[in-house]
MARVO-313689 format. One record per residue: y, z, x of N, C-alpha, C, CB in turn; residue in three letters. Coordinates in steps of 0.1 Angstrom, whole numbers, plus 2048, in hexadecimal, padded with zeros to 3 digits. Each point is the difference from the previous one (the first is absolute). Last residue first. Glycine has a CB too. Layout:
N
YZXYZXYZXYZXALA;...
END
This chain:
339
5D6AC05A27F37FE8027F880D7F68067F381ALEU;8297EE7E17FB80E8017EE80080081980A7F3ARG;80C7CA81A7F38077FA80280F8017F07EC808ILE;82E7E37FE80580E8017F18077F78207FC800LEU;7E77D48217FA8097F380280A8017F07F67FBASN;82B7D78197FB8107FF7F88067F7811801808LEU;8037CF8197FA8047F17FB8118037F47E27F7ALA;8207E881E8008118008008087F480D7FD811TRP;7ED7CC80C7FE80A7F180280D8077EB7F27EFTHR;8207D682280080D8007FF8077F78087FE80DLEU;7E27F480A8007F87F080E7F87FE7F08157F3GLY;7F68148318037F27FD8027FB7EF7F27FE818ALA;8158347EF7F87FA8088057F37FC7EB810803GLY;8178297F38097F28047F87FA807815808803PHE;7E58287E17FE7F48078067F68007F18057FFALA;7FD82F7EE80F7F98007FC7F980981380E7F8VAL;7DA81B7E97FE7F68078077F38037F080A7F9LEU;81082E7F98087F37FB7FB7F880E81A80A7F0ALA;7D98247F27FF7FB80C8077F27FC7EA80E80BVAL;80E8277E28057F27FE8037FD80D80A8017E9LEU;7D182780B80A7F78098057F77F97F5801813ASP;7E28137DC80E8047FB80F7FE8067F080E7F8GLY;7DF7F38228017FC7F080D8057FC7E78017F9LYS;8197FA83A7FB8037F57FF7FC7F280480D80ELYS;80A7EA8308038017ED7F38047FC8117EC7FALEU;7EE81A82F80F7FD8028057FB7F37FE7FB819HIS;7D080C7F680C80E7FB80A7FD8007F980F807GLY;7E37CF80580380C80C80B80D7FB8007EA814ASN;7F07F37CF7F680380780180980C7F87ED7F6HIS;82B7FA7F47FA8077F47F480B8058067E97F1LEU;8117FA82D8078097F87FD80D7FA8067EC7FEALA;7E17EA80D80180980D80880C7FC8017EC811GLU;8017EA7D17EF80A80180280B80C7EE7E87FAASP;8378028038028077F17F08048028157EF7EELEU;7F27F383380980B8027FE8077F58107F780DALA;7DD7E17F27F880A80A80880E7FF7F97EB812ILE;81D7F47D27F38057F97F580B80B8027E67F0ALA;82580481C80580B7F87F08057FC81C7F67F5ILE;7E37E182380380C80A8048107F880A7EB814SER;7E37E37E27F680B80480880C8017F07F180DALA;8297E87F27FC8047F27F380B8008097E67F7SER;80B8108398067F87F47FB8077F17FF7E8810SER;7FA82881E7F37FA7FB8057FD7F07EC80E812THR;82780481F8057FA7F47F57FB7FC8167FA804ASN;7E182B82080A7F47FD8067FD7F17F37F6814GLY;7F28327FD7F57F47F98087F48017F38107ECTYR;81682082B7F37F97FD7FA7F77F97FF80D804LYS;8317FE7FC7FA80280D7F47FC7FF80D812806ASP;8097F47D28017F08067FA80480E8187F37F3ILE;7ED8287E77F480280A8017F18077EE8127F0ASN;8328117EA8017F780B7F2800808819803801VAL;8038127CF7F67FD8097FE7F38077F780F7F3TYR;8358147FB7FB7F18067F37FE8078157FE802MET;80182C7EF7FD7FA7F78007F08008078157F8LYS;80080A8307F58017F97FE7FB7EF7FF812814GLU;8287EB8087F77F68057F18007F880C802818ASP;82280D7CE7F880480D7F87F67FF800818802PRO;82C7D67E87F48077FF7F580580C8057F37ECILE;8227EA80580680F8047F380C7FD81C7F87F8ARG;7EE7D48047FB80C7F780180A8037F47F67FBLEU;8127EC8268087FD7F77FE8087F58017EC809ARG;7E481A81D80D80580080A7FF7F57FB7FD815LYS;7D87F57EA80280D7FF80D8068037EA800803VAL;80F7D38048008037F180180D7FE7F37EF7FBVAL;80980383180A7FD7F98028037EF7FF7EF814SER;7D681780380980B8078118007FB7EE7FC816GLU;7F07E07E17FE80B7F680980C8057E77F87F9ILE;8187E38228087F87F17FE80F7F87F67DF7FEILE;7F582282D80F8018008077FC7F37FF7FC818ARG;7D38057F080580D7FC80E8008007ED80B808ALA;7F67CD7E580A80381080680E7FB80A7E480AASN;7D880B7D67FE7EF80380A8068138047EA7DCMET;7E182B7F68048088108017F18077F081C802GLN;81A7F17CA7F77FA8078078028127F87ED7E8HIS;80983D7F98087F38057F87F780181080A80BPRO;7F38257DC7FB7F88058017F38027F880F7FBVAL;81C8217F98067F57FF7F37F980981F8067FCILE;7E682F7E97FD7F780E8027F07F97EA81380EMET;82280E7D67F980A80B7FC7F880A7F98117F2ALA;8307EB7E57F07F98087FD80880A8047E87FEILE;8208287EC7F88037F97F47F480381180E7F0ASP;8187F18237F980F8067F68027F781380C80AASP;80B7D17EF7F87FB80B7F88108058147E6808ILE;7F88147C88098038097F87FD80D80E8117F2SER;7F17DA7D97FB80B80A80880280B7EA7FA7FBLEU;8137E57D980880D8037FD80D8078067F87EEGLY;7EB7D680F7F88087F980580F7FF7EE7F1807CYS;82B7EA8097FA7FE7F37F68097F88037EB808VAL;81081E82680D8007F57F87FB7F28177F7813ARG;7CB80C81580880C7F980A8027F67FB802812CYS;7F37D48007F68057FC80680D7FB7EF7F480FSER;82B7F680C8007F77F17F780C7FB8027E0803GLU;80282982680C8047F98007FB7F280B800814ASN;7D57F280C7FC80C7FD8088047F77F6804814VAL;8127D07F77F38027FA8008127F97F47EB814LEU;8287FF80E8098037F07F58047F78147EC802ASP;7E081883080980C7FC8027FC7F080D805819VAL;7DB7DB7FB7FA80D7FF80780A7F97F77FB813ILE;81F7DB7FA7F77FF7F67F88107FA7FE7E680CARG;81E81581E8068007F37F97FF7EF80F7F6813ARG;7DA8038198058117FE8078007F3806806819VAL;7E67D07F57F780C7FC80880D7FF7EB7F680BALA;82E7EA8037FD7FC7F17F880A7FE8017E87FFLEU;80A81783180C8007F78007FF7F08097F7814GLN;7D27FC80A8058148028098017F87FF806818TYR;7F47CD7EA7F78077FB8008118007F57E9807THR;8287F78147FC7FE7F37FB80A7F67FD7EF80BGLU;7FA80F82480F8078008038007EF80B7F5819ARG;7CC7F37F180181280380E8057FE7EC800812GLY;7F87D57E280F8008048038148008097E17F0ASN;7C37FE81080A8097FD8108048057E88067FCILE;7E07DE7FB80C7FC80680C80C7F87F77E3804GLU;7CF81280280D8027FA80980180A7F880B7EDMET;7E17D281880580D80380C8037F77F77FF819TYR;7F87D67E77F48077FB80780D8037EA7F0804VAL;8337F18118048057F17F08067F78197EA7FESER;7ED80583480080B7FE8038067ED8097FE81EASP;7F87D77F47F38037FE7FE8118017F87E780BPRO;8347F17E57FB80B8087ED80B7FE8207FD7FFASN;7E57DB7E980D7FD80B80280A80880B7F27F2ALA;7C77FE7F980B80C7FB80A80180A7EF80F7F4LEU;7E77CC7F680780680E80C8097FB7FA7EA810PRO;7E680A7C880B7F980880080980C8107F57EDARG;7CE8177F27FF7EF80380A7FA80B7FA7FB7E7SER;8088358047F37FE80A8027F18097ED80E7EDVAL;8447FF7FA7ED8007FE7FC7FF8087FC7F87F1PRO;8308168007FE7FE80E7EE8037FD81C809810ASN;7FE7F77CA80A7FC8097FD7FD80E80C80B7F2ARG;7D68067EE8037F67FE80A7F88087F880B7EESER;7EF81D8258037FE7F88077F27FB7FC816804GLY;7F180F8278027F37FA7FE7FF7F77FD7F980DTYR;8278188117F27F88007F98067F87FF7FA815ALA;82981C7F37FF7F47FA7F87F57FE80E806805GLN;80382D7FD7F67FE8047FF7F17FB7F7819801CYS;8328118047F77F27FA7F58008068117F37FDSER;8268297FC7EE7FF8047F57F87FA804815804LEU;82B7E27F980580C8097EB80080581F8157EETHR;7EF7C57F47FE8028107FF80A80B8097F17FAGLN;7FB80F7D27F87FA8037FE80480E8047F17EETRP;8218187F07FA80780D7F57FC80B80680E7F0GLY;8077E47E28057FA80A8038058108067F97EBGLY;7E58197EA7F57F580880C7FA8077E97FA7F0GLY;8158357FD80C7F68017F77F3809819814801ASP;7D981D7DD7FD7F580980D7FA8017E87FD7FBALA;8038327EF80C7F88017FC7F480A8118167FBHIS;7DF81A7E47F87F480B80D7F77FD7E07FF7FELEU;8138387F480B7F57FD7F77F780D81E80F7F7SER;7D181E7E97FF7F280980D7F88017E77FD7F7SER;8048397F380B7F58027FC7F480D8138167F8TYR;7D28107F98098067F38097EF7FF805824805LEU;7C57E880880F7F98078098007F57F57EF811VAL;7ED83A7F07FE7F28038087F88017F18037F8GLY;81382E7EB7FA7FC80D7FF7F07FD7F2818807ARG;8238017D780480780E7F87FA80D8058177F3GLU;7EF7DF7E180E7FB80080480680F8067FF7E2GLN;7C57FF8098078058068107FB8047EA807803ASP;7ED7E47EE8098057F580B8098067EC8017EEASP;7F37D98308028097FA80C8047F47F4802814GLY;7ED7D980D8078027F57FE80F7FA7FD7E77FCALA;7FC8038377FB8067F58058017F47F980780DLYS;8067E782B8098057F47F48017F78197F5804LEU;7E18088327F98007F380B8097F57E37FF80CVAL;8207E88288018097F77FB7FF7F580E804809MET;7F07F08327FF7F97F180380E7F67EA7EA807ALA;81C7F682D80580D7F87FC7FF7F0815802811GLY;7E47EA8268017FF7F380080E7F87F57EA804ALA;8117F282F7FC80E7FA8007FE7F180B80C813GLY;8087E18207F77FD7F97F880B7F98017ED80EASP;83280780E7F48038037F87FF7F1808810817GLY;82D7E28087F38017F87F08028008107F57FCPHE;81F80B8228008047F67F58047F58107F5809LEU;7F37F582680380C7FF8008087F380B7FA814ILE;7F67D37F27F280A80080180D8007F77F280BCYS;8317FA7F37FB7FC7F27F280A80380B7E27FBSER;81581282D8078027F07FB8067F68087F0803GLY;7E57FB8238018118038098037F77FB804818ARG;7E77D17EA80C8007FC8068158017FA7E17EDASP;7D880681C8087FD80780F8047FC7ED7F0807GLU;7ED81A7DC7FC80580B80C7FE80C7E67FB7F7TYR;81D7FA7D47FF7FA80980080880E8097F07F0ASN;7E48167DB80780680B8037F580D7F48197F8THR;7EF7E57DE80C7F78018088078087FE7F47ECILE;7D88208107FE7F87FB80B7F18057F48157F0THR;81181A80D7FB80080F7FC7EF7FF7F681D807SER;8147FB7D280A7FA8057FE7FB80E80C80E7F1LEU;7DC8017E07FA7FC81080B7FA80A7E97FA7F6THR;81482A7D88087F380A7F380280D8248057FBGLU;7E380D7CD7FA80280E8017F78067F480C7FBALA;8128157D680B7F780A7F980080B8168077F8GLY;7DA8017D180080481080B7F38087E180A800VAL;80E8127CC80E7F980C7FA80180B8178087F7ILE;7CE7FE7D780180480B80A7F780A7E980A7F9LEU;81480E7D28017F38077FD8088118157F07EBALA;7E48197DD7F980580C8037F18097EA8147F4THR;8217E87E38018117FB7FE8038117F28067E2LYS;8217CA7FE7F58048098048148027FE7E180FHIS;81C8067D37FA7F48057F18038078197F7804GLN;8108227EB7F58027FB7F17F480381380D7EFGLY;81E7FB8218017F87F07EF8007FB8187EB807ALA;7F78308268078017F47FE7F87EE80F803818ALA;7DA7F28117FB80E7FB8058057F37FF805816ILE;80F7D58037F87FC7F87F88107F87FF7E5811PHE;82481E80D8047F97F77F57FB7F68117FC810SER;7E781D81580C8067FC7FF7FC7F08107FD819ALA;7E17E480D7F68097F880580B7F57F47FC816ALA;82B7E98047FA7F97F77F68077FA8067EE80CSER;8128288148038017F47FC7F87F780F808809ALA;7DC80182080280A7FA8087FB7F47FD811814VAL;8057CF8087F18007F97FC80E7F87F97F0814ALA;82E8068098047F67F27F58027F880B7EC80BTYR;7F582E81D80A8047F18017F87F780D80A80ATHR;7DA7E681B7F880C7FC80B80B7F47EF7FF81CPHE;81E7D67FD7F88007FA7FA80A7F78017F2810GLY;8238098118048047F17F47FF7F88187F8802SER;7E57F28298058108048018067F680D7FC811CYS;7E37D67E180080680E80180F7FD80C7EC80CALA;7E97F77D48118057FC80280580E80080A7E3ALA;7D47E57FD8057F980C8128038007E97EB800ALA;7E68207E680E80080080380180D80480A7ECLEU;7CD7EA7F780780380E80D8017FD7F27F480EASP;7E18187CE80D7F680580680480C8067FA7EAPHE;7D08107EE80480380D8057FA8007F7808808ALA;7F580E7CD80A7F780280180281380E8047E3CYS;7C28078088128028008047F6801803812808CYS;7CB7F47FA80A7F97F480D8057FF7ED7FC7F3HIS;7F282082A7FD7F27FB8088007F77EA7FC804ALA;81681F82C8077FF7F57FC7F27F781281080EALA;7DD8008207F77FC7F48088047F37EA80380EGLY;8277FC8247FE80D7F67F67FF7F8815805800ILE;7F77D48177FB8088077FF80D7FA8077F3810GLY;8077E97D77F57FF8047F880D8098097E77FDASP;8258167F87FB8077F67EF7FD8068167FC7E9GLN;8087F68357FC80F7FD7F98037F281480680DVAL;7F37CF8007F780680980080A7FC8007F6811PHE;8217F67D67F07FE7FF7F98078048027F1800CYS;82980F80C7FC80A7F57F58007FC8107FF7F9ALA;8037E28267FA80A8067F880E7F78127F5812THR;7F37D67DD80B80B8017F780C8088117F97E8ALA;7DC7D481F8068067F280780C8077ED7F87ECPRO;81E7EA82E7FD8027F67F08037FE8157F47FCPHE;80580B82780C7FA7FA7FA8047F18097E9813VAL;7E483B80F8017F28028097FA7F57E980080CMET;81782A7FD7F28008038007F18057F78137EEGLU;83B7FE8147F58027F67F07FB8088147FB7E9PRO;8228168207F37FB80C7F47FF7F380781081DTHR;8238007D38027F58067F77F880B81380B7F8ILE;7E78187DC7FC7FE80980A7F28057E880D7F8THR;8078197DD80D7FD8047FC7FB81280E8147EBSER;7D47F47E680080280F80D7F98047E4801805CYS;8058147CA80E7F98077FD8038108158067EAILE;7CC8027E480280081380A7F48057E4807804ILE;8048167CA80D7F780680080381080F8037E9LEU;7D08107F98047F77F98077F58057FD8107F2ASP;7E181A81980A7FB8078017F37FA7FD80C815VAL;7DF8137E98098067F380F7F58067F58237FBGLU;7E17DA81C8027F87F38068037F77F17FA803LYS;80C81A82A8087F17FF7FF7FC7F47FD7F8816ALA;80783B7ED7F77F98018077EF8027F08147F3SER;82881F8157FD7F57F67F67F580781A8037F4VAL;7FD82581F7F08057F88007F47F780081D7FELYS;8217E48268038037F37F68047F58107F3807ALA;7E980682780C80F8008048017F280E7FC818ASP;7D27E07F07FA80980480E80D7FD7EB7EF812LYS;8237E97EB7FA8007F37FA80F8007FB7E57FFLEU;81B80982A8088027F37FA8067F680C7EF805ALA;7DD7FF82180580F80080A8047F57FC800818LYS;7F47D47E57F280A7FC8088108067E57EB806GLU;8387F18057FC8027EF7F880C7FE7FF7E77FAALA;80980A83280A80B7FC7FF7FE7F18127FE816ALA;7D07E67FD7FA81080880F8097FA7EF7F681EGLU;8147DD7D77F28057FA80080E8027F37ED805ILE;82D7F98138078017F07F480C7FC80A7E17F9ALA;7EC80C83180B80F7FF8008027EF8147FB81ALEU;7D47DE7F07F680B80480A80B7FF7ED7F3810SER;82C7E67E57F88067F67F780B8057FF7E97F5ALA;81C80482B8078037F67F880A7F680B7E9805THR;7D981182680B7F87FA8078067F87F67EF801SER;7E181482780A8057F78067F57FB80481480BGLU;7DD7E08137F78077F58098087F87ED80280FGLY;8257FB8257F97F57F67F78087F57FE7ED815GLU;82D82C7F67F47F98067F97F97FD80080B805SER;8348087F17F37FE7FA7FC7FB80E8017FC7E3ILE;8258278208017F18007EF7FE7FF81A7FB810ILE;80E82B7EE7F38018027FB7EC7F97FE8257FCARG;82F7FA8237F97FC7F37F77FA7FE80D8017FCARG;81A8208247F57FC7FF7FE7F67F07F9817812GLU;8308017FC7F480280E7F27F67FF80681D801LYS;8307E17E57F27FD7FF7FC80680F8007E87EEILE;82F8198057F880A7FE7F38007FA812808801GLY;8167D480F7F78027F17F980E7FC7F97E8803THR;82480F8248057F97F87F48007F38117F4815ARG;7E782680F8118008008017F87F580880281ATHR;7CC7FB7F380680E7F980D7FC7F87F8811815VAL;7FB7CE80C7FA7FE7F080380D7F77ED7F1809ILE;82080E8258097F57FC7FA8007F28067F0816TRP;7E282E80680F8037FC8077F57F880180D814GLU;7D87E97FB7FA8067F88108077FB7E280380DASP;81B7CE8057FF80E8048008077F68097FE812SER;7F77C87FE8058097F47F980E8068027ED7E9THR;7F47E081980B80380A80680D7F38067E2813ASP;7C780B7E980D7FD7FD80B80B80A7F57F67E6VAL;7DA8108198007F57F880E7F77FF7ED80E7F3MET;80981E8217F97F58087FD7F47F97F881180CLYS;8228167DF8017FB80D7FB7F880C80780F7F7GLU;7E58007DF8097F57FD80D7FD80B7FA8067E5LEU;7E281F81A7FC7F57FF8097ED8037F28167F3ASP;81F81880A7FA7FF80C7FB7F38017FB816802ALA;8107F97D480A7FB80A7FE7FE80D80B80A7F4ASN;7CD7FB7EA8108057FF8067F88097FD8187FAASN;7D97E27E580B7F980B8088088017FF7EB7FDLEU;7CE81D7EE80C8058018077F680B7F881B7F9ILE;7D87E77E18087FD80B80F8018047F07F57FCLYS;7F88137DF7FC80980D8057FE8087F08027FDALA;8247F17D17F57FD8087FD80C80A8057E57FDPRO;80D8287D58037F680B7F87FE8098128057FEVAL;7F680D7C97F77FE8108097F78077E68017F7ALA;8198207D880A7F98087F47FC80D81C80E7F8SER;7F580A7D17F580180F8077F78047E78057FDGLY;8228177D68037F58077F680480F81C7FB7F2THR;7EA8167D17FB80280E8077F580A7E880A7F6GLY;8248017DC7F78038007F980380E8037F57EBALA;82D7FF7FE7FA8008087F58098048117F4801VAL;8067F47CF7FF80C80A7FA80080D80080A7EDVAL;81C7DB7EB7F67FB80980080F80E8077DE7F8ALA;8068227CD80880080E7F17FE80E81A8167F3ARG;7F57DC7D37F480580B80580180B7EE7F57F7LYS;83980F7E87F57F98007F680480B80D7F07F6VAL;81F81E8047FC8007EF7F47F88038188017EFGLY;8067F78378048067FA7F58027F58167FA80AGLN;7F57EF8267F58007F880380E7F67F07F1813PHE;8337E98087FB8107FF7F48017F381C80B808MET;7F77CE81E7F98037F67FF80C7FB7F87F0806GLN;8317F381A7F28087FD7FF8027F280180D815GLY;8217D87FF7F97F97FC7F48067FF80D7F1806SER;82C8157FD7F48068047F27F87F581281B809ASP;81B7DB7F77FD7FC80D7F68048028117FF808ASN;80680B7D17FF7F38007F67FB8098167FF7FAGLU;7E783480180D7F98007F77F1800816813810THR;7D981C7DB7FE7F68088087F98027EF8027FDMET;
END
């Protein structure tokens, strides 16, 4: 590992092994034809630039916590784990149930996990990968044995549906993973690499309401309640950072890109993913993509895609998979996992 690498290898310790996954998306579909009626756009324009055909949007009675709980329950069932066995819950979200308490606490109560540690983590689109690394570290340290990791977002609640550059991108959903302590050094979370650059915060942000722009003070720009994106800069940075992360993980772990069965990236833009494929010189089938169905669901996207890939046969036990993301913060992160 070089002085510029900030990854963590999990060797000679309890491994955080993937025991099960689950996901949940709202029933309501917002397709490109619907958006054509809302803003000056077209299906061709959206698909050409993003690869997105439709996204899921919450309805009355649905929320970040309700999606998170549904995904968590499916993951527990898949893992054949009782909620009472869970001793750690980490919920990654930038659209929490409320300012406080943590959405993770609503999940804890919703699934009936008594007296476990529960907290939220905010790293935007990189949040799920950050959460997996955090849980793996807790397990490696012997502090927890069974962790529930959830990525859940209702981005429709902070999307400006009058801004055609951003409203075409985002959807709602949740994904979950159960990690259990294991002794098999060949399986589980093998390596994680987490990075941040706060100097780039204006590239992706939602500036209200926090202490800088409190509820008690009128906003200088009323649109600050919505997400703001610098698309061109985001594109270039995302491609470079994701490629660097994958190459770094192979170098540090003594692997070849050919050893990785599949890369599950954050589903931010199909064109970004295509550029990464070209830069890494890998076949298209090694990159899992489902952005066409769900849009960008921020920290939920990798969790949803991984659950889908596992349950539709694209991934199987023993496969080496890389989860990789880039998002607001700026943050970027990777987990290398032997399933």
